[in-house]
C-alpha positions as a printed Julia matrix, in Angstrom:
203×3 Matrix{Float64}:
 -66.38   -6.64  -19.73
 -62.66   -5.59  -19.03
 -60.63   -5.09  -22.36
 -57.07   -6.22  -20.88
 -55.39   -8.46  -18.66
 -54.37   -5.46  -16.43
 -58.24   -4.54  -16.01
 -59.1    -8.15  -15.2
 -56.22   -8.16  -12.51
 -57.62   -4.81  -11.1
 -61.1    -6.23  -10.81
 -59.71   -9.54   -9.03
 -57.58   -7.6    -6.62
 -60.4    -5.26   -6.06
 -62.6    -8.07   -5.15
 -59.97   -9.68   -2.74
 -59.17   -6.27   -1.14
 -62.86   -5.83   -0.18
 -62.53   -8.24    2.69
 -65.19  -10.5     1.53
 -64.88  -14.15    0.88
 -64.39  -14.72   -2.77
 -64.23  -17.92   -4.59
 -62.95  -18.6    -8.28
 -66.62  -19.34   -9.17
 -67.88  -16.07   -7.83
 -64.88  -14.06   -9.27
 -65.76  -15.91  -12.73
 -69.36  -14.74  -12.54
 -68.32  -11.3   -11.63
 -65.79  -10.92  -14.5
 -67.99  -12.68  -16.93
 -65.08  -14.99  -18.09
 -64.5   -18.93  -17.82
 -63.44  -20.5   -14.63
 -60.3   -21.74  -16.3
 -59.29  -17.95  -16.99
 -60.0   -17.01  -13.54
 -57.94  -19.69  -12.14
 -55.02  -18.58  -14.53
 -55.37  -14.86  -13.19
 -55.16  -15.9    -9.73
 -52.09  -18.02  -10.08
 -50.53  -15.16  -11.93
 -51.27  -12.84   -9.3
 -50.03  -15.23   -6.71
 -46.72  -15.77   -8.87
 -46.21  -12.02   -8.7
 -46.41  -11.91   -4.89
 -49.79   -9.96   -5.03
 -51.95  -12.34   -3.48
 -51.41  -15.13   -0.95
 -53.73  -18.43   -0.67
 -54.62  -20.08    2.65
 -56.15  -23.42    2.75
 -59.32  -23.9     4.8
 -59.87  -27.55    5.18
 -59.48  -29.89    2.19
 -61.71  -28.31   -0.28
 -61.7   -24.27    0.48
 -59.17  -21.94    0.03
 -59.04  -18.03    0.97
 -57.18  -15.29   -0.72
 -55.19  -12.52    0.96
 -53.75   -9.31   -0.39
 -50.18   -8.65    0.28
 -48.54   -5.31    0.55
 -47.24   -5.64   -3.09
 -50.72   -6.37   -4.08
 -52.23   -3.41   -2.41
 -49.65   -1.27   -4.31
 -50.42   -2.89   -7.59
 -54.19   -2.3    -7.13
 -53.64    1.34   -6.26
 -51.59    1.72   -9.3
 -54.02   -0.19  -11.55
 -56.75    2.0   -10.1
 -55.14    5.14  -11.03
 -54.35    3.85  -14.56
 -58.03    2.84  -14.88
 -59.17    6.39  -13.79
 -56.84    8.06  -16.23
 -58.11    5.85  -18.95
 -61.56    6.66  -18.2
 -61.01   10.46  -18.17
 -59.03   10.22  -21.35
 -62.03    8.16  -22.85
 -64.58   10.68  -21.57
 -62.61   13.57  -23.01
 -62.3    12.15  -26.4
 -65.94   11.14  -26.62
 -66.92   14.7   -25.55
 -65.0    16.14  -28.21
 -66.31   13.79  -30.77
 -69.8    14.79  -29.57
 -69.14   18.44  -29.6
 -67.98   18.34  -33.15
 -71.09   16.34  -34.22
 -73.3    18.87  -32.37
 -71.59   21.76  -34.04
 -72.3    20.05  -37.5
 -75.9    19.59  -36.5
 -76.25   23.05  -35.45
 -75.04   24.28  -38.97
 -78.12   22.69  -40.7
 -80.7    22.85  -37.8
 -83.66   25.1   -38.79
 -84.69   27.76  -36.28
 -88.35   28.25  -35.13
 -90.23   31.65  -35.42
 -88.51   32.85  -32.35
 -85.12   32.11  -33.97
 -84.41   28.91  -31.58
 -83.02   25.82  -32.52
 -85.08   23.46  -30.69
 -83.75   19.97  -30.35
 -84.62   16.64  -28.52
 -82.46   13.73  -27.66
 -83.65   10.18  -28.13
 -82.08    8.23  -25.63
 -81.39    9.08  -22.21
 -78.26    7.1   -21.06
 -74.43    8.01  -20.68
 -74.1     9.17  -24.13
 -76.92   11.64  -23.57
 -75.51   13.05  -20.45
 -72.04   13.73  -22.33
 -74.09   15.34  -25.13
 -76.01   17.53  -22.64
 -72.72   19.05  -21.24
 -71.41   19.59  -24.91
 -74.68   21.14  -25.89
 -74.18   24.02  -23.49
 -71.39   25.5   -25.96
 -73.71   25.48  -29.04
 -76.79   27.42  -30.05
 -78.97   24.31  -29.9
 -81.68   24.25  -27.02
 -82.72   21.02  -25.57
 -86.53   21.03  -25.27
 -87.18   17.32  -24.65
 -85.85   13.73  -24.13
 -87.32   10.58  -25.34
 -86.36    7.05  -24.29
 -88.19    3.67  -24.82
 -87.28    2.03  -21.57
 -86.19    4.76  -18.86
 -88.53    7.11  -17.0
 -88.17    9.98  -14.64
 -86.14   12.97  -15.28
 -83.06   13.95  -17.36
 -81.66   16.88  -15.64
 -84.63   19.48  -15.72
 -86.45   17.61  -18.27
 -88.99   14.75  -17.96
 -88.32   11.57  -19.79
 -91.08   11.2   -22.63
 -91.95    7.79  -23.83
 -90.73    7.3   -27.53
 -94.38    6.74  -28.64
 -95.33   10.17  -27.69
 -92.91   11.7   -30.33
 -94.64   12.71  -33.26
 -93.49   14.52  -36.3
 -93.18   18.11  -34.87
 -93.62   17.67  -30.96
 -92.62   15.5   -28.22
 -95.43   15.5   -25.95
 -97.16   19.08  -26.2
 -93.51   20.74  -26.96
 -92.52   21.73  -30.52
 -89.02   20.68  -31.74
 -87.09   21.1   -35.0
 -84.62   18.27  -34.83
 -84.08   14.86  -33.2
 -80.63   13.89  -32.11
 -80.36    9.98  -31.38
 -77.95    9.74  -28.43
 -77.81    5.94  -27.9
 -75.03    4.27  -29.61
 -76.14    0.87  -29.05
 -79.48    1.3   -30.17
 -79.15    4.06  -32.78
 -80.24    1.81  -35.79
 -83.39    0.34  -34.08
 -84.32    4.11  -33.1
 -83.78    5.55  -36.54
 -85.94    2.7   -37.99
 -88.74    3.41  -35.5
 -88.58    7.03  -36.39
 -88.91    6.18  -40.16
 -91.92    4.04  -39.31
 -93.51    7.0   -37.7
 -93.11    9.29  -40.83
 -90.18   11.31  -39.49
 -87.8    12.16  -42.49
 -84.13   11.43  -42.31
 -83.11   15.01  -42.67
 -84.87   15.8   -39.23
 -82.85   12.93  -37.59
 -79.11   12.81  -36.66
 -76.98   10.34  -34.86
 -73.88   11.32  -32.66
């Protein structure tokens, strides 16, 4: 869900600019906000000269972008992209620091390799995978309770196939929980399977 009025405005302008017919009800559903707030947002955009309203009969209206609205949308889109890049950079640095700390305590196997697995195959895991390349940790498996398929060059393994020392047939030394939203539940399930806390880290 958008976190500011600027982001709400960008999404409203983007929907109108798509050329498809939009209604306040469809915008309300897309934005996940009340119909009254959607009405207020549109009225403000009209007041700023970004949107024009054309009546279609007695009960229907159509919204059109003005040149000023297109400029505002372009500016808001650039700002949104800058914010996304900034957030990604901050998140990657936070994860890099976390992985470096994990590396300091992660034991090596008989071949001197620090084998780790990710538990969670979402967006956080993808950022962690990029950050992992600058460490001496080696990703040997990925577990997830819902997703299937592949995570880069690794097959995603169902969580129930994770044992104390292996993920499927592959041995590992440490589990890195790469899900922010479900971290508490994942850690609880790992405890139930008898995996000690010292072998589990959360980003």
